[in-house]
N, C-alpha and C positions, 0 to 999 in steps of 0.2 A: 134823639140819641145823644149820649154824653161824650161820645168819641166819634169824630168825623173822619172820613176817609175820602181822598181823591187822588187821581193820577194826573201828573203833568208830564207828558211824554214818557220818559223812562224813570221818572222820579215819583214815588208815592209820598203823600203828605198825610200824616196822622195828627189830628188836633184834639187835645183834651178840651171839651167844650162845657165847662161849668164856671163861667166867669163870675157868676153871682157869689160863688164861694172860693174865688181865686183858684179855680180849677183843682180844688182838693180832690184827691183820688179816693173814691169809695170802692167797695167790692164790685159793684156793677161795672164801673169803669175798667177795672182790672180784667173782668171777663170779656168786655167788649174789645179791649186791646188784644187779648189772647185770640179772639176770633179773627181779628184783622191779621194777626201774625200768621195764622194758619193759611189765609188767602195769599199772603206775601210769599210764603215758603214754596208755593206751587205756581207762582206767576213769573215765568221766565222773562216777561217783557219789562219787569221792574228791575232796575240796576242799582238803585239807591233809595233810601227812605229817610224822610225828615219827620221828627217828632217835635211838636210845639204845643203851646197853650193858647186858648182863645183870648183875644184882647191884648192889652199892653201892660197889664199889672202883674201877671204871674204866668210862669211856665206851669208849674204845679206847686202850690204853696204848702203841700204836705198831705198827710192822710186826712180823711174825714174824721174830725174829732168826735163826732157823735158815735161813730163806729168804734173808735178807740176806747171810748168810755164804757162800751159794753164788753170789752175783752176781759176774759178771765184767763186762767192758765191754758185752757184748751183752745179757746178762740185765738189767744195770742200766738200760740204755736201754729195753728192751722192757717190763719190769715197771713202771717209773715212767710210761712213756707210757700203758700200759693203765690205771693208776690215775688218771692225769689225765683220761682219757676218761670213766671212770665218775664222777669227781667233777664233771666238766663236765656230765654227764648229770643229776646231781642239781641243779646250778645252773640247768639249762635245763628242769626239769620244768614242765609247764603250771600247776602249783599250788605254793603256797609250802611250804617245808620248815622244820622247826625241829629243831635239835640239842638234845636233852635231856642235858646233860653231867653225869654222875654219877661223880665221882672223877677219875682220871687221864685226860687228853686230850692225848696226846703224839704227835709224829711223824705217822704216817699218820692218827691220830685227830684231831689238830687240822686236818689237811688235809681230812678228811671234814666236820668241823664248819664249816670255812670255805666249803665248797661249799653249805652250807645257807643259806636266806634269813635266818634269825634263829637266835640261840643263847641258851639259858637254862641257867644253871649252878646246880648245887647248891653249898651253902656249902663243901663239901669238895673241890670241883673244883680241879684243878691243870693248867695249860696249859704246853706247851713244845715246842721243836723241838730235841731233843737229838742230832740226827744228827751234829753236829760232833764229839761225843765218840767216835764210831765211825770217825772219819776220812773221813766222807762229808758230803754236804749234803742238805737236803730234796729230794725228787724228785717229790712228788705235788701240788705247787702252792703250798707255803707261802711260798716266796721271792717269789711273784707276788701271791697273794691277801692275805697278811698285811700288807704295806705299804699296800695299798689300803684296809684296814680300820683299822689303828692308826697309820699314818704310817711313813715310811721310817726315822726314827731309832729308834723302839721296835722295829720289826721287825728292823732290823739288829742291835740289842742281843740280841734273843732268838735269832736265828739264829747269831750269832757266839759267844755264850757258852754256849748250850744250857741256860741257867738257866730254871727254871719260874717262873710267876707264879700267885698264888692267885686265887680267884674275885673277891675285892674289887678287886684290881689289874686283873684282866681286864675288870671292869665299868668301872673308871675310864678305861682306855685305849680303850674302845669295842669290845673283842673280844667281849664278851657284852652282851646287851640287858637281862638281868634276873638277879639272884641270889636264890635262895630256899633255905630249909632243905631238906636232903636228903629228908625225909619228905613235903615238899610239891611235889617236883620234877615228878612226872608230872601231878599235879592242875593245877599252874600251866601246864604245857605243853598239856594238853588244853583248858584254858580259853582259852589264846591261840589254839590251833588252831581251836577252835570259833568264836572271834571272826572269824578269817580266813575260815573256811568260810562264814560268813554274808554275806560281802561279795560283790559282783558279780565272778565269776571272770575275765571278760575285762578289766575295768578293773583288777583286782588284778594281772593279768599285765602289762598295759600300764604300770602304775605302777612295777612292779619293773624292767621293761626300761628305762624312762626313767632311773631312778636309777642302774642299772648302767652305762648309757651315759655318765653324767656322769663316771665314773671313767676313761673311756678316750678322750674326745674334747674338742674345744674348746667353749667356751661357746656360740659361734654355732651350731655343728653340733648341740650338745645341745639348744638351744632349738628348732631346727627339727624335730628328732626328737620332742621333747615335743609340739609343736603338731600334728604328724602323728598321733601316738598319741591325742591328745585328740580329734582329728577322727574317728578310727576308733571311739573309744568313743561318740561322739555318734550313730553309725549303728547302735548295738546296741539290742535290745529291753530290756536291763537299764537303759539310760539312760532310756528312756521310763518304765519301772517305777519307777526311783528318784525321778525328778522327780514323777511322779504320786503316789507314796506320801508324799512330802514335802508336797505341796500338800493332800493329803487327810488328812494327820496320822495316818498308819497305818504299820505296819512293812512294808518292801518285801519282796517275794519274788523273788529273783533266780534266773534259770534258766541263765545262761551263754550266752545267745544275743544 
């Protein structure tokens, strides 16, 4: 299998496993990821997901160039729309996701990472959208998600030049949330995933949805949506448990209800 799946307590780990081609993402990988996402959507025991690449050289170094070479106008449209669908499915998972970026994160790789809720980079990570050097443009969401995360100016520079940025620069511009030594990457991601897994699942999802809405709507509409989601959270059992635990000076036990 080119995509590995395992569970560690409440955390699922999804690994792109093609180290011989720096984990280049081909169509078969995309379909394997989609199948795993279907499992995750119905697994209430999973509270957070980590995506990473096998080995220490690459998260995902891009699309499989042999497949890109075969693309014509029809395949170019069909294959990029399919990848957008899968990355959207990652973004819409009922639980938060973390990209554990080890090494090169280029093209299809940065688009997968952008679909995740948070991104943690090893110090050796390199990020880029090099499609321009092949005579094409990104097709899996980079031109849309990257500006929302790092701003239009920096996104434009990355897309037009195809230049890579290192982990420190990625952190400075807001592309990643944390940079750690390579040897500490998975431990840091598991710690972060465990912290998220301990939070109330419904409130976590409402909070993520509210922040995402801020990128796409007016302030007035965003405030209305925030108030609506706050009210929904007030109707949950987790809200009762959280308040009770605070007043009783104990650790809350959230059930996602």
